[in-house]
C-alpha positions in Angstrom: -33.3 -10.1 16.9 -30.1 -9.8 15.0 -29.3 -5.9 14.7 -28.5 -4.4 10.9 -24.9 -4.0 11.2 -25.6 -1.0 9.2 -27.9 0.3 11.4 -24.6 -0.7 14.4 -22.0 1.3 12.5 -23.9 4.0 12.5 -24.8 3.8 16.3 -21.1 3.3 16.8 -20.4 6.0 15.4 -22.6 8.2 16.7 -21.3 7.2 20.1 -17.7 7.6 19.1 -18.4 12.1 17.1 -21.2 12.5 19.4 -18.5 15.3 21.2 -17.5 16.1 17.7 -14.3 14.5 17.7 -12.5 11.3 19.3 -12.8 10.1 22.6 -9.4 7.6 21.9 -11.5 5.7 25.0 -8.3 4.1 26.8 -8.1 0.7 27.3 -9.0 -1.6 24.3 -6.5 -3.2 23.9 -5.1 -5.6 25.1 -7.4 -8.5 25.2 -6.2 -9.0 28.3 -7.1 -5.7 29.8 -10.8 -6.0 28.0 -11.6 -10.4 29.2 -11.4 -8.5 32.4 -14.0 -6.3 32.4 -11.7 -3.5 31.2 -10.4 -3.6 35.2 -6.1 -4.2 35.9 -4.6 -1.2 37.3 -3.5 -2.5 40.2 -2.8 -5.7 39.2 0.8 -6.3 38.7 0.9 -7.1 34.8 3.6 -5.2 33.0 1.1 -5.6 30.0 -1.1 -2.7 31.2 1.2 -0.6 30.7 -0.7 1.9 28.6 -3.2 1.7 31.2 -1.5 2.7 33.6 2.4 3.7 32.9 4.2 2.6 36.7 3.6 -0.9 35.8 6.8 -1.0 34.1 7.9 -1.3 36.3 7.0 -5.3 37.0 9.3 -7.5 35.6 12.8 -7.0 33.6 11.3 -9.2 31.0 11.8 -7.3 26.6 8.3 -8.2 25.3 6.9 -7.3 21.5 3.7 -7.6 21.7 1.4 -8.0 18.0 -2.4 -7.1 19.1 -6.1 -6.7 17.0 -9.6 -6.2 18.1 -12.7 -6.3 16.3 -16.1 -4.5 17.1 -19.1 -6.1 17.3 -18.0 -8.3 14.4 -18.2 -5.2 11.6 -15.8 -6.4 8.9 -14.0 -3.0 8.8 -13.9 -1.4 11.7 -10.9 -2.8 13.6 -8.3 -2.2 15.8 -4.3 -3.3 15.8 -2.3 -2.5 18.2 1.7 -2.8 19.4 3.8 -2.8 22.1 7.0 -3.0 22.8 8.4 -3.2 26.1 12.5 -3.3 28.0 15.1 -1.1 30.1 17.6 1.3 29.4 20.5 1.3 32.4 17.7 -0.2 34.0 14.6 2.2 33.3 11.5 1.0 32.8 9.9 2.0 29.0 7.8 0.9 27.2 6.3 2.0 23.4 3.0 1.7 21.6 0.6 2.0 18.5 -2.7 2.2 18.3 -5.1 2.0 15.1 -9.1 2.9 15.6 -11.4 2.5 12.5 -12.7 2.3 9.6 -12.3 4.8 6.6 -15.2 7.4 7.8 -13.1 7.2 11.0 -10.3 6.5 12.6 -7.8 7.5 15.3 -4.1 6.6 16.0 -1.8 6.6 19.3 1.9 6.6 18.7 2.7 6.9 23.1 6.0 7.1 25.0 6.3 5.2 29.0 8.9 5.6 31.2 7.9 4.3 35.3 10.7 4.3 38.2 10.5 3.0 42.0 10.8 3.3 45.3 11.1 1.1 48.1 10.0 -1.8 46.4 6.4 -0.5 46.7 6.1 2.3 45.4 5.9 2.3 40.9 5.1 5.8 39.3 5.1 5.9 35.9 4.9 8.9 33.0 3.3 8.8 29.3 3.7 11.4 27.1 0.3 10.2 24.6 0.4 12.1 20.7 -3.2 11.7 19.2 -4.0 11.9 15.7 -8.0 11.7 14.3 -9.0 11.1 10.5 -12.5 12.3 9.9 -13.8 11.7 6.4 -15.1 14.7 4.5 -14.2 17.0 7.4 -10.6 17.5 8.5 -7.0 15.7 10.6 -5.9 16.8 14.1 -3.2 16.0 16.7 -2.7 16.6 19.7 -0.5 15.4 22.9 -1.7 14.0 25.9 0.1 13.9 29.2 -1.2 10.5 31.7 0.3 9.7 35.4 -0.1 6.8 37.2 1.3 5.2 40.7 0.8 1.5 41.9 1.2 0.7 46.1 1.9 -3.1 47.1 0.0 -2.8 50.5 0.2 -6.0 51.6 1.4 -9.5 49.6 -2.0 -10.0 48.9 -3.2 -6.4 48.5 -2.4 -3.7 45.9 -4.1 -0.2 45.2 -3.7 2.3 42.5 -4.3 5.3 40.4 -4.2 7.0 36.9 -4.8 10.8 35.8 -5.7 10.7 31.5 -5.5 13.5 29.3 -4.0 15.8 32.7 -3.3 18.3 30.4 -6.7 18.9 28.5 -5.3 18.4 25.5 -7.1 19.3 22.7 -8.0 18.2 18.4 -8.7 21.7 17.9 -9.4 24.8 18.5 -11.9 23.8 20.5 -10.0 23.4 24.4 -10.4 19.2 26.5 -11.9 17.8 22.9 -10.0 14.4 23.8 -12.6 13.7 27.6 -9.9 13.2 31.4 -11.1 10.9 33.2 -9.5 9.3 35.9 -9.0 5.7 37.3 -8.6 4.1 41.3 -8.0 0.7 40.9 -7.6 -2.7 43.6 -6.5 -5.8 43.2 -6.9 -8.5 45.6 -5.1 -12.2 45.6 -7.9 -14.5 48.5 -5.8 -18.0 46.7 -2.6 -18.0 45.7 -4.0 -19.1 42.1 -6.7 -16.9 41.5 -6.0 -12.0 41.2 -9.8 -10.3 41.6 -9.0 -7.0 40.3 -11.7 -3.8 40.9 -11.5 0.1 38.5 -13.3 2.9 39.0 -13.3 4.2 36.4 -14.0 8.3 36.0 -14.5 9.9 32.5 -15.0 13.4 33.0 -17.9 13.8 30.3 -20.1 10.2 32.0 -20.5 9.2 35.4 -18.3 6.4 37.4 -17.9 3.5 35.5 -17.5 -0.2 37.9 -15.6 -2.5 36.5 -14.4 -6.0 38.3 -12.1 -8.9 36.9 -11.2 -12.3 37.8 -7.8 -14.0 36.3 -7.7 -18.5 37.5 -4.9 -19.3 37.0 -5.2 -23.3 35.6 -2.0 -24.5 35.2 1.9 -23.6 34.5 0.2 -22.6 30.7 -3.2 -21.1 30.8 -5.2 -18.8 32.8 -8.8 -17.7 32.6 -10.3 -14.7 33.1 -13.5 -13.0 33.4 -14.7 -9.6 33.3 -18.2 -7.3 33.4 -18.5 -3.2 33.1 -21.0 -2.0 34.9 -21.3 1.3 32.8 -21.2 -0.4 28.9 -23.3 -3.9 30.3 -20.4 -6.0 28.9 -19.5 -9.1 30.0 -16.5 -10.6 28.5 -13.8 -13.4 29.7 -10.3 -14.9 28.1 -7.2 -17.6 28.0 -3.6 -16.6 28.5 -1.5 -19.1 26.3 2.2 -18.8 27.7 4.9 -21.8 26.8 8.8 -20.4 27.1 9.4 -17.2 25.1 5.9 -16.9 23.3 1.9 -16.1 24.9 -1.2 -16.2 23.6 -3.8 -14.2 24.7 -8.1 -15.0 23.3 -11.0 -12.1 24.3 -14.2 -11.9 24.2 -16.9 -9.0 25.2 -20.4 -9.0 24.6 -23.3 -6.2 24.1 -26.6 -7.1 24.7 -27.7 -4.6 21.7 -24.6 -4.4 19.5 -22.9 -8.6 19.5 -19.7 -9.7 20.2 -16.6 -8.2 19.8 -13.4 -10.5 19.8 -9.6 -9.4 20.2 -6.4 -11.9 20.1 -2.3 -10.6 20.5 0.1 -12.7 20.5 3.5 -12.1 22.6 7.3 -13.0 22.3 10.0 -12.4 25.3 13.1 -11.0 23.6 
């Protein structure tokens, strides 16, 4: 049985504003992170720097990514993102800009990320994030958050990582802690040369642990397949990455039993 679009909109907005203000949930983009079920902070994909800033330390490419996601086939409920990463005098840095919502509710984020590395095995990163919220008939709100991330290459086939988000308890209003603190611990395993398993444990201060698992398999030098599952949200995701010379394209699909399908796509340019 199909869910009425109006019911979907009301349900999603209830989820968003049940704590009165925005959640600014991390990891709605990029699509490849979505395709892995919201896992991958312990992998070595620099594209995930907006989730774990420590991942900027991997690769020295200058990259620009344009990203888009639609939520459950609701035409007005979308997210647009732009990611840019490069190096200045050897120091990795990244910029991430996004806008999520519809005409009644809108979240905007701008963040600056920097990273460094010790002994080739230990990487760390810091993100400074500016949050801006608009709720129709309620007003505008602004806050700044700080996120820390680390990544450790334990063995050639095993990585571990941790992220502590919004550690300064950013407040969008006079009420303390409107944007929740969250923690992520992750493991990355490479059982085969072409396969990688990622397992993340996500903890938002408001909710129980969310267990997320993903699998990436390189079909050949140009195509990689991804699948993922989120335990708490009860979603299944999949995706495909195409990479050729200076261009990469990723498509991801997430399925929720109650709300339906979300689609996401990104195009990357290696400058």
